[in-house]
N, C-alpha and C positions, 0 to 999 in steps of 0.2 A: 586371608580372605580373598575372594575373587570378585572384581568389579566387571560385570558383563556388559559391554558397550558395543553396539554395532559399529563396524568400521566406517560406514558412510550412511548419511541420511539426508534426504532433500530438505531444504529449509521449511517447506510446507508440510512435511511429514512429522509424525510423533517420534520423539527420541526416548525410547523406552530403555531403562537401565535396571538391571537386577544385581543382587549381591548374593554370592554363594559362600557360606562359611567354610573354612579349612581348605580353600582353593590354593592354587599355586601362588607363590609370592609371600607366604608367611601369614601370620595372624591366625587366630582361632576363635572358636565360638565363645571362649571365656572373655574375649575382649568386647563382646557385645554389651557387657555390663558398663562399659565406659560410654560417656556421651559421644554420639556419632555425629559427624558433620560431612557434608558433600560440598566440594568447592569446584569452581570452573575457572579456567584461564584461557583467554583468547587474545590474539594479536592481529591488528589490522595491517594492511600493506604499508600504511604510513608510520607504523611503529607504535601505535597506541595500544597499550595493554589494558584489557578488561578483565576484572576479577570479581567473583561473587562467591558467597558461602552461605549455607543454610544448615541449621540443625535438622537432623532427620531421625526417623524411627523406621524399623523394618517390620513388614507383615508378610510372611511367606516369601521372604527374599526380595520383596518390592519396597524400595525406599519411599517414605512419605515425609514431606516437610512438616516440621512441628513448630508450634508457637512457643512463646516464653513459658506458658503454663503446661506445656507438654501436649496440648491438644493439636489436632491436625490442622495445618494451614494449607492443605493441598487444594489446588484449583482443579475442579472436575474436568476441565478442558485442557489441562497441562500436566505433564509428568513432573516428578520431583527434579529430575535433571534439567528440564526446561525452566522450571521456576528458579533454579539457581542461576542458570545462564541469563534469563531475563532480568534478574536483579543485579547483574554485574555492572560495576562502575569503571569509568575509564581513567587512565593515568594522566590524560590531558583533556580536559573538557573542551578547551578551545579547538584542539585538533579534531575532536570528535564532532563538534558542531560544524566543522568545515567538511568533513568527509564521511561521517557516520562510520559504519563497519563494513557492511556488504553493499556497496554502491555499484560494484561491477559484477562480472560473472565469474570471478575467481573464487575457488573454494575457501572456506574458513575452517581452520583446525581448532578444536576445543580439547583441552586437557582437563580431565575430571579426576579428582583425588578424593578418596574416602579416608577419613581419619577417625580415630577413637581417642579422645583426649588430645594429647600431643603426639601420638604415634600415627604414622602413615600406614594404613592397612593395604591400600591398593591404589594403583594409578593407571589410567588408560586414556587413549586418545580416540577421538572420532572426527570425521570431516563433514562439515555442513556444506551441502552442494546447492547452489542457486539454480541448477539446471539438471534435468534428467539425463540418464545415459542415452547416447546415440541421437540426441536432439541435434538437428542440423541448423546451421546459420547461413543465411544468404544476404550479403550486403547489397543493398539496392542504391544505386547512385548514378547521376549523370543522364538519366532518361526522363526527366521531368518529375522524378520522385526521389526522396531521400529517406532511408530507414534501414532496418534490419528485419528480415523475415526469418522466423523460427519455425521449423517444421518437425513434427514427431518422426520417429523411426518408421520406415516402410514407405511404400509408394503412394499411399492415400487412395482416394482423395479424402481430404480433411475439411471439416467445417472451419470457416475463416473468421478471425477476429481482428479488427483494426484497433490498435492500442495507442491511446493519445496521452502524451505527457502533460504535466501541469505547467505552472508559470516558471519553473526552473529551466524549461527548454530542453533541447537535446532529444533523446528518444528513451522511452521507458522500456529498456530491454529486460529488466528484472521481471516485470509483470508478464511481458510477452514470453519469456523463457519458461515461467511457471505454467502458462497456458499451453505452450507447446508440449511440456512434460505431461500434461493432462490430455493430450490428443488433439489439440487445435493448431491450425496454421495461423500463427499470430504475427502480425506485421506491426512492429514498433516504429511508427512513422515519425520523422523529424519535420517540424513545420516552422520552428524558429530556434535560435540559439545553437545552431550547428552549421558546419560547412555545407554550402549549397542551398541554404534557406535563409530567411530573414534573420537579422541580428536580434530583433525585439518582437515582443508580442504586440504588434501594431499593424493594422490593416492587412490581416491575413486573408487570402483569397479562399473562400470555401469551396470553389470549384477544384481546388487542389485535392481535397479529400474525396470528392466525387470521382476524380481520376484514379485515386488510389483504390477506391472500392471497385471500380471497373477493372483495374489491373489485377486485383486479387481474384475476382470472380472469373476472369478469363483464363486463369491458370488451370492446367490439367490436374494438378494435385490439390485443387480446391473443390469441395463438394457443394452442389446446390447453386441456386441463383439469388440467394439472400445472404446478407452479411451481418455479423454482430459487431458492435462498437463498444469499447470500454475505455473510460477516461477518468482521470483523477484531478480534483480541484478545478483549475481553469479548463483542464481537459475534460472534466465532468460537465462543466457548463457547455463546452463545445459538443460533447456527446449528445446532450439533450437538444442542442440547436440543430445538429446534423439530422437527428431522428425526426425532427419537426419538418425538415426540408426534403429529405430523400426517402421515398417509400421503400427502397431496396433494403433498408435497415430493419431487421425483424426483432432484434434484441438490443436494448441500450442499457449499459451498466455504468453508473456514475458514482464514483467514490467521492465523498465530501464535496459535492458539487453546489452550483447555484442554478436555479431556474430563471435567474435574471441575468441578462448580458451586462457585463461591467466594462468600464473603459480599459483601454490598452495599458501596457506596462512598458515604460522606457527602462533602459539600463540605468543603473545608478541609484543612489540612496533615495528612498520613498518615491521611486519611479512609478509606483502603482497609483499615486495620487494625481491622476492625469485627466485630461479631457480630450481623448483621441479614440477613434474606433479600434476595437480589437479585430473585428471580422468584416470582410467585404463580400458582396455577392453581385456579380455582373457590374462591377464598378461603383456600386452604391454601398455605403456603410450600413451595417445592421444596427438598428437603434440600440443605444446603450445608456447605462446609468453613469454619469460623470462623477468622479471623486476629486475633482479639482475645486476644493472649497477653501483655499487659503492655508495659512500656517496651522499645523497640528502639533500638539505637545505629545510626543511619542517616545517615552523613555525606553531604554534597552532592558531586556529583550522586547522587541516590539510586538504587542498584541494588536493585530489589525482588526480583530472581530468587532470591537466597539465602534470603530470608524465605519465599517461596512453597515453595521446595524443603524447607526445614527443617520447614515445617508439614505435610509429607506423612507424618510418622512415625506418627501414630495411625491404624493400618490400618482400624479399624472406622469411624472418622469419614470417612476417605477413601472407603472402599467405599460407604458410605451416600450420599455426595455424587457418586459417579461416574455419569455420564450413560449410560443403557442404549442405547448407539448401535446395538447389535445389533437393537433393535426397529425401527430405521428401514428404510424402503423405498428410501431414496435411495442413489445412488452418491455417494461421498464423496471429496473432494480436500482434503488437508491440506498447508499450506505453513508451514515453520518456519525460524528462523535458529538455527544452533548456538551463536551468541554473543549470544543474546537476554538483555539485562540486566533487562528488565521482568518477565518470568517465564520459567521453563524450558520454552519452547514445544516444543522438540524432544523432550524427555522426555514432556511431556503428549501429544504426537502419537503417540509410540511406545506409550504406554499405550492410546490409542485403537486403534492398529493391532493390538496384541496381542488386544484384545477382538474386533475385527472379523474377524481372521484365523481365530479359533476358530469363527466362525459363517459363514464363506464369503461375506462381503459384498464387493461391488466397491469397492475403495478404493485410493488412492495417497497416499503421503506424500513430499513433496519437501522434504528437509532441506538447506538451502543453507549450505554450509560458510563460517564466518566472518561470516555475516550476522546482523544484530541484529533488533530488534523492528519497526523501520520500514523497509520496502522502498521504494526510490526508483527513478527511471529515470535513465539516463546523460545524458538531455537536460536535466537539472537538477542543481545542485550537491548533493553528498552528504556533505560534509566535517563538517557539524555533527551529531553523534550524541548530543546531549543535547536535551531539550525541556522547556519549562515546561507542566505539566499544566493544561489549561484549567479543570478542576474543583477540583483540590487546590491549585494555585498553586505546587507544589514543582517543582524542576528534577530531571528523571529522566534517568538514563543509559539510552539505548536499545540500546547495544551495536553491534557490527559496525564496519565501516569503509566509506568511500565506494565502493570497488570491489566489495566483497562485497554491500553493500546494493543497489547498482545492478544487479549481475548477477541477484540474486534478484528485483528489480523487473521486469526485462525478461523473463527466462526464466519467472518465475512467472506473469506476465500472459499469456504465450503458452500456458502450460499451463492456465490458467483458461479461456481462450477455447476450447481443445480440449474441456475438460470440459463446458462449457456447451453445446457443439455435439454432445456425445455421442461425441467422437472419442478414446476412451480409449486406443486403440492408439498414438496419437501422443504420449502422455505417458510419459516415461521412468519407470522403477520407483524410481529413487534421486535424481532431481533434477539429474543431471549433464548432461542433454541441452540 
């Protein structure tokens, strides 16, 4: 039998696999009477081996995952090969919590094996690419800005996106690379936790981002006089804050964000339980909700969401720290997971929605049922839903499960591209599309 697998596929593209009986490599149609399985093996740069396997059936040469009763367990938004990869488990959970699988821009090789009973029928490899062909990278440093600019092939000009990382710091190069692969000039800016910028998410000057926007729009390879901003988690909070302050932002996309400004994050264990400003503007702190409330009983892995929810009770403090999103000129897309263990992103997004609906602003909130704080793609494993925080060093519960997080990753990314292109009619109202 022949396992037909594309040699390469981008992480955000579908991995379609077919099976041809009597192909090269042996096996025949008679072996289809045996129980069929499809397995996947991946290995990270740190040496963590991920392995997954699912029972499958064939329909016209297309594999479909089957349940214990023989019924179809196929996800409508994922192929059988993706479902096998998504369910892969690591050889070392501790190492996986530290590094994940695709945290950089290196390709990931997947070995797919088709078996009938105990016999191997076919085996092929494919490479998962985090970045499209011919996407260019430009490191920006030493001129008042730090980050990496990703540019699509060709001279442009291209619409620009400022990409904001979350509380882990550094720069979100993976999201910027995906956006450049889709035709956008995407600047993954570093604003803390990287060389040349602050060590901690504390007292960050918002004028820094205004300079970044001006620098982007002044480039010959950037189109137009407006910019899009995309951020995740604390970067999503920052996205909404910047949109409320700077009218040059025409689209704001916030993954698992808060519409309330929270206190800063020091390095070290439970450094997020602080009473220090995160953001500054012209020397003055942006009002924030403090989380310094004394000792907390936080067993590992830490689920921060109950703490953030409990700290919402002082109404006056919350109202003072709420971002005036109604002041924004931007169209806004919010994406949340209903099982978010890091903070209650769906609740936070609904508070933003309530504020924006009163003011007639263009907005969508896609709340993905069962998803957690970290969205993935089904082309990569999603079974590890805990993560070691790169700043605090503690192991956090991210929430969700492999299927829900992968669904949110794929469908959310599709919605993001629609929003960046101004195709708001293509985005569902409730995230079920």
